[in-house]
C-alpha positions in Angstrom: 66.8 21.1 113.4 70.1 22.7 114.1 71.8 19.3 114.9 70.4 17.8 111.7 71.6 20.7 109.6 75.1 20.6 111.1 75.3 16.8 110.7 74.3 17.2 107.1 77.2 19.7 106.6 79.6 17.3 108.3 78.5 14.5 105.9 79.2 16.9 103.0 82.8 17.2 104.2 82.4 20.7 105.7 84.0 20.9 109.1 81.7 22.9 111.5 83.8 24.5 114.3 82.5 26.8 117.0 83.1 30.0 115.1 81.9 28.5 111.8 78.7 27.3 113.6 78.1 30.8 114.9 78.6 32.4 111.5 76.3 29.9 109.8 73.6 30.4 112.5 73.8 34.2 112.3 73.8 34.0 108.5 70.7 31.8 108.5 68.9 34.1 111.0 69.7 37.1 108.9 68.6 35.3 105.7 65.4 34.2 107.2 64.6 37.7 108.5 65.2 39.2 105.0 63.1 36.6 103.3 60.3 37.0 105.8 60.4 40.8 105.5 60.2 40.6 101.7 57.3 38.1 101.9 55.3 40.1 104.3 55.9 43.7 103.1 56.3 43.1 99.3 53.8 40.4 98.8 51.2 39.7 101.5 50.6 43.3 102.8 50.5 44.7 99.3 47.8 42.2 98.3 45.9 42.6 101.5 45.7 46.4 101.3 44.8 46.0 97.6 41.9 43.6 98.4 40.6 45.9 101.2 40.9 48.9 98.9 38.6 47.3 96.3 35.9 46.6 98.9 33.0 49.1 99.4 34.0 50.0 103.0 35.0 53.6 103.4 35.1 53.8 107.2 38.8 53.0 107.4 41.3 54.9 105.1 44.0 52.8 103.4 46.7 54.8 105.2 45.5 53.6 108.6 45.0 50.1 107.5 48.5 50.0 106.0 50.0 51.5 109.2 48.3 49.0 111.4 49.2 45.9 109.3 52.7 47.2 108.8 53.4 47.4 112.5 51.8 44.1 113.3 54.0 42.5 110.6 57.1 44.0 112.3 56.0 42.6 115.6 55.6 39.1 113.9 59.1 39.5 112.5 60.5 40.2 115.9 58.8 37.1 117.3 60.3 35.0 114.5 63.7 36.5 115.0 63.6 35.7 118.7 62.5 32.2 118.0 65.2 31.7 115.4 67.9 32.9 117.7 66.8 30.5 120.5 66.8 27.7 118.0 70.2 28.3 116.3 72.3 29.9 119.0 73.6 28.1 122.1 72.2 29.1 125.4 75.5 30.4 126.8 76.2 32.5 123.7 76.7 36.2 124.1 75.2 36.7 120.7 72.0 35.0 121.8 71.8 37.4 124.8 72.1 40.6 122.6 69.8 39.3 119.9 67.1 38.3 122.5 67.4 41.8 124.1 67.2 43.6 120.7 64.3 41.3 119.6 62.4 41.9 122.8 62.9 45.7 122.5 61.8 45.5 118.9 58.6 43.6 119.8 57.7 46.0 122.7 58.3 49.1 120.5 56.2 47.9 117.6 53.5 46.4 119.9 53.1 49.9 121.3 53.0 51.5 117.9 50.5 48.9 116.7 48.3 49.8 119.8 48.6 53.5 118.7 47.4 52.6 115.2 44.6 50.4 116.5 43.4 53.3 118.8 43.5 55.7 115.8 41.4 53.2 113.8 38.9 52.9 116.6 38.7 56.6 117.0 38.0 57.0 113.3 35.3 54.3 113.3 33.6 56.0 116.3 32.9 59.0 114.1 30.6 56.8 112.0 28.6 55.9 115.2 27.5 59.4 116.3 26.0 58.4 119.6 29.3 56.7 120.8 31.5 59.5 119.4 29.4 62.2 121.0 28.7 60.7 124.4 32.3 59.6 125.2 35.5 61.7 125.0 37.2 58.9 123.1 40.0 61.1 121.9 41.0 62.1 125.4 40.6 58.5 126.7 42.7 57.1 123.9 45.4 59.8 124.4 45.4 58.8 128.1 45.8 55.1 127.1 48.7 56.1 124.8 50.4 58.0 127.5 50.1 55.2 130.1 51.1 52.6 127.5 54.2 54.7 126.6 55.2 54.9 130.2 54.8 51.2 130.8 56.7 50.1 127.7 59.4 52.7 128.5 59.9 51.2 131.9 60.0 47.7 130.6 62.6 48.7 127.9 64.8 50.5 130.4 64.6 47.5 132.8 65.8 45.2 130.0 68.7 47.5 129.2 69.7 47.8 132.8 69.1 44.2 133.6 66.8 45.1 136.5 63.4 43.9 137.4 60.6 46.3 136.3 59.4 46.3 139.9 62.6 48.0 140.9 61.8 50.9 138.6 58.1 51.0 139.6 59.2 51.3 143.3 61.4 54.2 142.3 58.4 55.9 140.5 56.4 55.5 143.7 59.0 57.6 145.6 58.7 60.3 142.8 54.9 60.5 142.9 54.9 64.2 143.7 57.2 65.0 140.8 55.2 62.8 138.4 51.9 64.5 139.5 53.5 67.8 138.8 54.8 66.7 135.4 51.6 65.0 134.3 49.2 67.3 136.1 47.5 68.6 132.9 47.0 65.2 131.3 45.6 63.7 134.5 43.2 66.6 135.1 42.2 66.6 131.5 41.4 62.9 131.6 39.4 63.2 134.7 37.6 66.3 133.3 36.8 64.5 130.0 35.3 61.6 131.9 33.2 63.9 134.1 32.0 65.9 131.0 30.8 62.7 129.3 29.4 61.0 132.4 27.3 64.1 133.3 26.6 64.8 129.6 27.8 68.3 130.0 29.5 68.6 126.7 30.1 66.5 123.5 31.6 67.0 120.1 29.3 69.0 117.9 27.7 71.1 120.7 27.5 74.8 120.6 29.7 76.1 123.4 29.9 79.7 124.6 32.6 80.6 127.1 33.3 84.3 127.3 36.3 84.0 129.5 38.3 82.3 126.7 36.6 84.0 123.8 34.9 80.8 122.6 31.6 80.9 120.8 31.1 78.1 118.3 31.0 74.4 117.7 33.1 71.9 119.7 35.2 70.0 117.2 37.5 68.0 119.5 37.7 67.0 123.1 41.3 66.0 123.7 43.3 64.9 126.7 44.4 68.5 127.6 42.5 70.8 125.4 39.1 71.3 123.8 38.9 72.9 120.4 36.1 75.2 119.5 35.5 76.4 115.9 34.1 79.9 116.4 31.4 81.3 114.1 34.0 83.8 112.7 36.0 80.7 111.6 38.7 81.2 114.2 39.8 78.3 116.5 39.8 78.6 120.3 41.5 76.1 122.5 40.3 75.7 126.1 42.0 73.6 128.8 39.8 70.6 129.3 39.8 71.0 133.1 38.6 74.6 132.8 35.2 73.3 131.6 34.9 71.7 135.1 36.3 74.5 137.2 34.7 77.4 135.3 31.2 78.0 134.0 30.2 77.9 130.3 27.0 77.9 128.3 26.0 74.9 126.2 23.4 75.7 123.6 22.8 72.1 122.6 19.5 72.0 124.6 18.2 74.8 122.4 19.2 73.0 119.3 17.6 69.7 120.4 14.3 71.5 121.4 13.9 72.8 117.8 13.1 76.4 118.9 15.3 79.4 119.6 14.2 82.1 121.9 13.4 85.7 120.9 13.6 88.0 123.9 13.7 91.6 122.8 11.8 94.8 123.7 10.9 98.1 122.2 10.6 101.2 124.3 7.3 103.1 124.1 7.0 106.8 124.8 4.8 106.8 127.9 3.3 110.1 127.1 1.7 108.6 124.0 -0.3 106.0 126.0 -4.0 106.9 126.1 -7.6 105.6 125.6 -8.8 104.9 122.1 -11.7 106.9 120.7 -14.7 105.2 119.0 -13.5 106.2 115.6 -10.0 104.8 116.3 -11.5 101.5 117.5 -13.6 101.3 114.3 -10.5 101.9 112.2 -8.5 99.3 114.1 -11.3 96.8 113.8 -10.6 96.6 110.1 -7.5 94.5 111.0 -8.4 90.9 110.7 -6.2 89.8 113.6 -7.7 92.5 115.9 -11.4 92.2 115.0 -12.2 89.2 117.3 -10.4 90.9 120.2 -12.1 94.3 119.7 -15.6 92.7 119.4 -15.1 90.7 122.6 -13.8 93.7 124.5 -16.5 96.0 123.3 -19.2 93.6 124.6 -17.3 93.1 127.9 -16.8 96.8 128.5 -20.3 97.8 127.4 -21.8 95.3 130.0 -19.5 96.7 132.7 -20.1 100.4 131.9 -23.9 100.1 131.8 -23.8 99.8 135.6 -22.1 103.2 135.8 -24.3 105.2 133.5 -24.3 108.4 135.5 -20.6 108.2 136.4 -19.3 107.8 132.9 -19.1 111.5 132.4 -15.7 111.1 134.1 -13.5 108.8 132.0 -11.7 107.6 135.2 -14.9 105.8 136.4 -15.4 103.5 133.4 -13.3 100.9 131.6 -11.9 101.8 128.2 -9.6 100.3 125.6 -6.1 101.7 125.6 -3.9 101.9 122.6 -1.0 100.1 124.4 -3.3 97.2 125.6 -4.7 96.9 122.1 -1.2 96.8 120.6 -0.3 94.0 123.0 -3.4 92.0 122.0 -2.5 92.6 118.3 1.1 91.5 118.7 0.0 88.3 120.6 -2.4 87.4 117.7 0.3 88.3 115.1 2.9 86.1 116.7 0.4 83.2 117.0 -0.4 83.5 113.3 3.2 83.7 112.3 4.4 80.5 110.6 8.0 81.0 111.9 7.0 81.1 115.6 6.4 78.0 117.8 2.9 77.8 119.2 3.7 75.0 121.7 6.4 77.0 123.5 6.2 80.1 125.7 4.7 83.1 123.9 4.3 86.3 125.8 3.9 90.0 125.0 4.5 91.8 128.2 5.3 95.2 129.8 8.5 95.6 131.8 9.2 98.1 134.5 9.2 101.7 133.2 12.7 103.3 132.7 14.0 106.7 131.8 14.2 105.5 128.3 10.4 104.7 128.1 8.1 101.7 128.8 9.7 98.5 127.5 7.3 96.2 125.6 8.9 92.8 125.5 8.4 90.1 122.9 9.1 86.6 124.4 8.7 83.7 122.1 10.5 80.9 120.2 11.2 80.5 116.5 10.4 77.3 114.7 14.0 76.9 113.6 17.4 77.0 115.3 19.4 77.9 112.3 21.2 81.2 113.0 20.4 82.9 109.7 16.8 81.9 109.7 16.4 82.9 113.3 17.8 86.3 112.7 15.5 86.7 109.7 12.4 85.8 111.6 13.3 88.1 114.5 14.0 91.0 112.2 10.7 90.5 110.3 8.8 90.6 113.6 10.3 93.9 114.8 10.2 95.4 111.3 6.5 94.9 111.5 6.2 96.4 115.0 8.1 99.5 114.0 5.9 99.9 110.9 2.5 99.5 112.6 3.2 101.4 115.8 1.7 104.6 114.4 -1.6 102.8 113.7 -2.1 102.5 117.4 -1.2 106.2 118.0 1.8 105.3 120.0 5.4 106.7 119.7 8.7 104.9 120.2 11.1 106.4 122.6 14.4 107.5 121.1 17.1 109.8 122.5 17.4 113.1 120.6 19.8 112.8 117.6 21.6 115.5 115.7 18.8 115.5 113.2 16.2 116.2 115.9 18.3 119.1 117.3 18.7 120.6 113.8 14.9 120.3 113.2 14.1 121.9 116.5 16.6 124.7 115.8 15.0 125.4 112.4 11.6 125.5 114.0 12.8 128.0 116.5 14.3 130.2 113.8 11.1 130.2 111.8 
């Protein structure tokens, strides 16, 4: 093509010398590059982005599309420039050497940037596939790929500028392994930690993470190459080194969320001096409670059958079996929780005594709510214990409470009277 063009100029009476041929070739290369740039960026890309913008897809924002196509177009321009230079310029020309070097650097740079844009697009698409986005730390992996790609392209570009083989630079990097490990310690550890977290399913985006050492208690919003971002429930953001999740312990509440039930484990302290046997009248009064009536009827029959064998010894209460107010309270609370619509019946449900303490006898409620939503959980738990505090007197029991200023003033007034 070059010979045909120069022969045509000679036939037109235009003498083509060495310098003139170089100027014409460079001018044609520049003109072709400008026309190609206008065609790609002013016509084709504008129409392509417009067509994609009119479609119903919303998974890829126009900004990312435009960035990816723009960089790929620049790569194509570099390839065309390199091809034009090899066609129009002589092999021994110094201009060809510099244009080839600049074009190759241009291609490598925008290939790297296009890879970055492609990875950003893939990361955004993964958010619309929850399973993929949750089970793999794609952000950290993609950041690792970007880092490795930047190092590789940087080495290739430096080797081109120095006129050395890339293997020469790679051998030099091998001798600096210790320095490189020190410089890139956090990214390397973060990448390994991210893979371990996903492979062992220890943590994914969206999990509820609690890590007291770093003051984190909230939802994981991002697992990056070097840090994990946690949006705390007080709307603050905590960043944790990714490797710390492997080297230190943390609590992942996701299992609770997936189970559909959240545990209530709280106790009230009973004054032990108020624990006693129930009288017949007190039993008849408590029998009016619908939740207690079946229990009391069953226990009355059971105790009556047992005590009939000890007719003469019943004069001493120690010899017989009797209902206690605390045991009856436990039976009532068990029935109350099983009848509560906010409590799971298919999960552990226990009303139990703990070891006595100087603060009284702990009576623990151990059950699971039918929801994991924080506000609903707290509402159900508060309702349960509000009810316990309100009905404790009906069982002739007292809650243990350390003396307050009000108690002391009341005692003082009683002494004065």
